[in-house]
C-alpha positions in Angstrom: 98.8 131.6 89.5 101.4 129.3 90.5 103.5 127.2 87.3 105.2 124.5 87.1 106.9 123.5 84.0 108.6 120.2 83.9 108.8 117.2 81.4 106.0 114.6 81.7 103.7 112.9 79.5 100.1 113.8 78.2 96.9 111.8 79.3 94.2 111.3 77.2 91.0 110.5 79.3 87.7 110.7 77.3 84.5 109.7 79.6 81.2 108.7 78.7 79.9 112.2 78.3 81.6 112.9 75.2 82.0 109.9 73.2 81.7 111.8 70.2 85.4 112.7 70.4 87.9 111.6 67.9 88.6 107.8 67.4 91.4 106.5 69.0 93.3 103.4 69.7 94.3 101.9 73.0 97.0 99.1 73.4 96.9 97.4 76.9 99.2 95.4 78.3 99.0 93.0 81.6 100.0 96.5 83.8 99.8 99.3 81.6 97.9 100.7 78.4 99.2 102.5 75.6 97.0 105.5 74.1 97.5 106.5 70.3 95.3 109.2 69.0 95.2 111.9 66.5 97.0 115.1 67.8 94.4 117.9 67.8 95.0 121.2 69.4 97.7 122.8 70.9 97.7 123.0 74.0 96.2 120.0 75.6 94.7 120.3 78.9 93.9 117.4 82.0 93.0 117.1 85.1 95.0 116.5 88.0 93.0 113.3 88.8 93.7 112.1 85.3 97.2 112.9 85.6 98.0 110.9 88.2 98.2 107.4 86.0 100.2 108.9 83.6 104.2 107.9 82.7 106.0 110.9 81.8 109.1 109.6 80.3 107.1 107.7 77.2 105.5 110.6 75.7 106.2 110.2 72.0 104.7 111.9 68.8 104.3 110.4 65.6 103.7 110.9 61.9 105.2 112.3 58.5 108.2 112.8 58.8 107.5 114.7 62.7 110.5 116.1 64.5 110.0 116.9 67.9 112.2 120.2 68.5 110.7 120.9 72.3 108.2 119.9 74.6 106.9 121.5 77.5 104.8 120.6 80.5 102.6 123.0 82.2 101.3 122.4 85.9 99.2 125.4 86.9 97.2 125.9 89.8 95.2 129.1 91.1 97.4 129.7 94.5 95.6 130.2 97.6 98.0 132.7 99.2 96.0 135.4 100.8 93.1 133.8 100.9 90.5 133.6 104.2 89.8 130.5 105.7 88.8 129.3 109.0 90.8 127.1 111.4 90.2 125.8 114.7 91.3 127.9 117.6 94.5 126.4 119.5 92.4 126.8 122.9 89.5 125.0 121.5 88.8 121.3 123.2 86.7 118.5 122.0 83.8 119.6 124.4 84.0 123.5 122.9 85.4 123.5 119.1 86.2 127.4 118.3 87.0 128.2 115.0 88.5 131.5 114.0 89.1 133.5 110.7 93.0 133.5 109.3 94.7 134.1 106.3 96.6 131.5 104.7 100.2 133.0 104.3 102.1 129.7 102.9 99.6 127.1 101.2 102.7 124.6 100.9 103.1 124.5 104.4 100.2 125.3 105.9 100.8 128.6 107.2 97.8 130.8 108.8 98.1 134.2 109.9 95.2 134.9 113.0 94.2 137.9 115.2 92.6 136.1 118.1 92.2 138.7 121.2 92.2 135.7 123.5 95.6 134.6 122.7 97.2 137.2 121.9 95.5 140.4 122.2 95.7 142.3 118.6 98.7 140.8 117.8 99.3 138.8 114.3 99.8 134.7 114.9 101.4 132.8 112.6 100.6 128.8 113.0 101.0 125.9 111.1 97.9 124.0 110.8 97.2 120.4 109.9 95.9 120.6 106.2 92.4 118.8 107.7 91.8 121.4 110.1 91.7 124.3 107.4 87.8 124.7 106.3 87.8 127.1 102.8 84.9 129.2 102.3 85.4 128.0 98.9 86.4 124.8 97.3 89.7 124.6 96.6 90.6 124.2 92.8 92.9 121.3 91.7 95.9 121.8 89.0 95.2 121.7 85.4 98.4 120.1 83.2 98.9 121.5 79.7 101.0 119.7 76.9 102.8 121.5 74.6 104.8 120.9 71.5 107.4 122.8 69.2 107.4 120.5 65.9 108.2 120.1 62.3 106.3 117.6 59.8 105.4 117.0 56.4 102.2 115.7 57.5 99.3 117.2 59.1 98.1 114.1 60.2 100.0 113.3 63.7 99.1 111.0 66.4 100.5 111.3 70.0 101.4 108.3 72.2 102.3 107.6 75.9 101.7 105.0 78.7 98.9 104.8 81.6 98.5 102.8 84.4 94.7 102.8 85.2 93.9 100.4 82.0 95.2 96.8 82.3 94.1 93.5 81.5 94.8 89.6 82.2 93.4 86.1 80.6 91.4 84.1 82.9 90.0 80.5 82.1 87.9 78.1 83.3 88.8 74.1 82.6 86.2 71.9 82.4 86.7 68.3 82.9 83.9 65.4 82.3 84.6 61.8 81.6 86.7 62.1 78.0 85.7 65.6 76.9 88.2 68.6 78.0 86.6 72.5 77.3 88.7 75.3 78.1 87.3 78.9 78.2 89.1 81.8 77.7 88.1 85.5 79.0 89.6 89.1 78.6 89.2 90.5 82.4 90.2 94.4 81.4 90.5 96.7 84.0 90.0 100.5 84.5 91.7 101.4 87.7 90.6 105.5 87.3 87.4 106.7 89.0 85.8 107.9 85.5 84.7 105.6 82.8 86.5 105.4 79.5 85.3 105.4 76.2 87.4 102.9 74.0 86.7 103.2 70.3 89.0 99.9 69.4 91.8 98.2 71.0 94.3 95.6 70.9 95.1 93.4 73.7 99.0 92.2 73.9 100.5 89.4 75.9 103.9 88.1 75.9 107.3 88.5 77.9 106.8 92.1 77.6 109.0 94.4 80.3 106.6 97.4 80.8 107.6 98.8 84.4 105.5 101.6 86.2 108.0 103.1 88.2 108.0 106.6 86.5 104.3 107.2 87.0 105.0 106.3 91.0 107.9 108.6 90.9 105.8 111.8 89.7 103.4 110.8 92.4 105.9 111.4 94.7 107.0 114.4 93.5 104.3 116.0 93.2 103.1 115.0 97.0 106.7 116.1 98.0 106.3 119.4 96.3 103.0 120.1 97.7 103.5 119.0 101.1 100.2 117.3 101.6 100.1 113.2 100.8 96.3 113.5 100.5 96.2 115.4 97.5 96.7 112.4 95.2 95.2 109.8 97.6 92.2 107.9 95.7 89.1 107.1 97.5 88.3 103.6 97.9 85.4 102.3 95.1 83.7 99.2 95.2 84.6 97.0 92.6 82.2 96.5 89.9 82.5 93.5 87.1 80.5 94.3 83.7 80.2 91.7 81.2 79.4 92.3 77.2 76.1 93.1 76.4 75.0 89.7 74.5 72.3 91.7 72.3 75.8 94.1 71.1 78.5 91.8 71.3 82.2 92.8 71.5 84.1 90.5 70.2 88.2 89.6 70.5 89.2 88.7 67.5 91.5 85.5 67.0 95.0 86.0 68.5 98.2 87.5 66.1 101.8 86.4 66.2 103.6 90.0 66.4 107.9 89.8 67.1 107.1 87.0 69.7 104.4 88.9 71.0 100.7 88.2 70.3 97.9 90.7 69.8 94.0 90.3 69.9 92.3 92.8 68.1 89.0 94.6 69.5 87.0 96.6 66.8 84.0 97.9 68.5 83.5 100.3 70.8 82.9 100.1 74.4 83.1 101.5 77.4 84.5 100.6 81.3 83.3 102.6 83.9 85.7 103.6 86.5 87.0 101.2 88.9 85.4 97.9 87.0 86.2 95.3 85.4 84.8 94.3 81.8 85.0 90.6 80.9 85.0 89.8 77.1 85.1 86.0 75.5 88.3 85.3 73.8 89.3 82.3 71.8 87.7 78.8 72.2 90.1 76.7 71.6 90.3 72.8 71.2 92.3 71.0 74.0 93.3 67.2 75.1 93.9 66.8 78.7 96.1 63.6 79.8 95.3 62.8 83.7 98.1 60.7 85.9 99.4 60.1 88.8 102.7 61.9 89.5 105.7 60.3 91.3 108.8 62.9 91.2 110.9 62.5 93.8 114.7 63.6 94.6 117.2 60.7 95.1 117.7 59.5 98.8 119.7 56.5 100.4 117.2 57.0 103.0 113.7 55.3 102.8 111.2 57.5 101.2 107.3 57.3 101.2 104.8 59.6 99.7 101.4 59.7 97.5 101.7 60.5 93.7 100.3 63.9 92.5 97.1 64.6 90.8 98.9 65.7 87.4 97.3 66.7 84.2 98.9 67.2 80.5 97.3 70.2 78.4 97.7 70.9 74.9 95.9 73.0 72.9 95.7 74.1 69.3 95.8 77.7 69.7 98.2 80.1 71.3 97.4 80.0 75.3 98.4 83.6 76.8 99.5 83.7 80.4 96.5 83.6 83.2 94.6 82.2 86.0 92.9 79.1 85.7 90.3 77.4 87.6 90.0 73.7 87.1 86.6 71.2 87.3 86.1 68.0 87.2 82.6 66.7 86.9 81.0 70.5 87.7 83.5 70.5 91.0 86.3 73.0 91.5 89.3 70.8 92.1 92.2 73.2 91.7 93.5 76.5 90.8 96.7 77.3 88.5 98.6 79.8 86.4 99.3 79.0 82.7 102.1 80.3 81.2 102.4 81.7 77.6 102.1 78.7 75.8 102.3 77.9 72.4 99.8 76.0 70.1 100.5 72.5 70.5 103.0 72.6 73.2 102.5 70.7 76.4 102.2 71.7 79.2 102.1 69.7 82.7 101.0 71.0 86.0 100.1 69.3 89.8 97.2 70.7 91.9 98.0 68.3 94.8 98.2 65.1 96.4 96.1 62.1 95.6 95.7 60.0 98.6 94.7 56.8 97.3 98.0 56.6 95.6 100.7 55.9 97.6 104.5 54.8 97.1 107.6 53.2 99.5 110.8 53.3 98.1 114.5 52.0 99.3 117.6 52.8 97.8 120.1 49.4 98.7 123.9 50.1 98.6 125.4 46.7 97.0 128.6 47.6 96.0 131.3 50.5 96.9 134.8 50.9 94.9 137.1 53.4 94.1 139.4 54.0 91.2 142.0 56.7 90.1 141.0 59.0 87.0 144.3 59.1 85.6 143.4 57.6 82.1 141.1 60.1 81.1 142.9 63.1 82.5 146.3 62.1 80.8 143.6 62.1 77.5 142.6 65.5 78.3 145.9 66.9 79.2 147.5 65.9 76.3 144.4 67.3 74.1 144.7 70.9 75.7 148.5 70.9 75.7 148.3 70.8 80.1 150.7 69.4 82.5 149.9 66.6 84.0 148.1 66.8 87.2 147.9 64.4 90.2 145.2 61.8 89.7 141.5 62.0 91.2 140.5 59.4 93.0 136.6 58.4 92.3 134.2 56.6 94.2 131.9 54.3 92.2 128.2 53.0 94.0 125.6 50.5 93.2 122.1 50.9 94.1 119.3 49.2 94.3 116.1 50.9 94.1 113.1 49.0 95.4 109.9 50.4 94.2 106.7 50.2 95.8 103.3 51.8 94.1 99.7 50.8 95.9 96.2 51.8 94.1 93.6 51.9 96.7 90.9 53.2 93.6 88.4 51.1 92.0 89.7 51.8 89.0 92.6 51.7 86.5 95.1 54.4 86.6 98.4 56.0 84.8 101.3 56.7 87.3 104.4 58.6 85.9 107.3 58.2 87.8 110.7 60.4 88.3 113.4 60.0 90.0 116.2 63.0 90.1 117.9 65.1 92.3 121.6 63.4 91.6 122.9 66.7 92.0 126.4 65.1 94.7 127.0 62.3 91.7 129.1 63.4 88.8 127.4 60.3 86.4 124.5 58.7 86.6 123.8 55.1 84.7 121.1 53.0 85.1 122.6 49.7 84.5 120.4 46.7 85.1 116.5 47.0 85.6 113.7 44.4 86.4 111.8 44.8 83.3 112.2 47.4 80.6 109.7 49.9 82.1 112.5 52.2 83.2 114.8 54.3 81.5 117.0 57.1 81.3 116.2 60.5 80.4 119.4 62.6 81.0 120.2 62.1 84.7 116.7 61.2 85.8 115.1 57.4 85.6 111.5 57.4 84.1 108.3 55.0 84.2 105.3 55.2 82.6 103.1 52.7 85.0 99.9 51.1 84.4 98.1 50.1 87.8 95.0 48.5 88.0 92.0 48.8 90.4 92.9 48.0 94.3 96.4 46.7 93.5 99.8 47.0 94.5 103.0 46.5 92.5 106.7 46.0 93.2 109.6 46.9 90.9 113.2 47.1 91.2 116.3 48.4 89.1 119.7 49.5 89.6 121.9 52.6 89.0 125.3 53.1 88.9 126.4 56.6 90.9 130.4 58.1 90.3 131.1 61.2 92.2 
């Protein structure tokens, strides 16, 4: 027997064949899942295929005052050294393949001992054979992994917890817009990347800004490949993806989300099974949402003439927390765009754009009407006196006065709402809206904004003036 002992994480995998085992909880994140189950007899045994999905540094044992003194992981594999095999003869050709008997001498390096009189008479030869040219008389066994603990505890009811990478989940949305009605449908898309089915007795879907990495799993896989001398040992065969929807006769319900330490937890109390290489889709919350449509003209200030099209934009509000997820947008039953929704608090707003609107165009021209310079001495003296600093040389500033001429055209046969934003005054120290043609333009920080209602098939012209200092 070949035995390798190293610190790693246990992996518990329950298939549909043994769903009557003790119940356990799965907490599923966007890229990992945490398994929590009662600690059964020791040591625990796991197949190598299951082991590939384990993050080895996340093992933990908890319960009544548990004190772990030692944890060992043992990998055991039946040694192939001394096994009789067939290999392709070195003098074979593609037209005439010849197999000869041999004995594996060093399985890690695929060294085989052969006797072939046609090559070396009675003398034994030791050759390195590619792994795919070794033919076994019986199926080679894969390693098994055993987990054991030495511990003390005041309570016999103990639990083991660990992370694994084959289970993950994400929220996916359908936003349906028809006239003044808005309907947002949320689905939980749970993915099982393992080959075998997984039975889930109860689960929690957890979302939010969570920093869980899978690097340790990847490291463990690389370690085993290096040790075995063959990458094929851990390569997974490609399986076609399946999508499974919840059975309407026995519905699995995702409970209302609850806030926990800045995260949100969605509970599933009913048991269900996810087949290998499959996605399991469950209906989640159905929030009340409001959606405003508008054309967005958001641009960076430039002294050169500018023109462009408004963006097809939306402002979304929900009465419930929305977890991060992909969202397909439909208007009047037609797909009009796709976005990635962020984690959004209840009653907060999220603005997004999904493309240009060819029927709303704008032209803008900035005209310099005044340029002057001044020395910034008074403010420098005041600042230096307050901070008890020596006076420096005065700084010469430049003051620019620009008149902005904006023209907006609406080629639609209906009224539109347009939101205008002039930003990007990065090369200037201060920005000030000094005179305006009307009260439609306001200053918001270093940006100039306006809300415009444009009637069908009309063109409107606007003027405002800004003072820029650099």
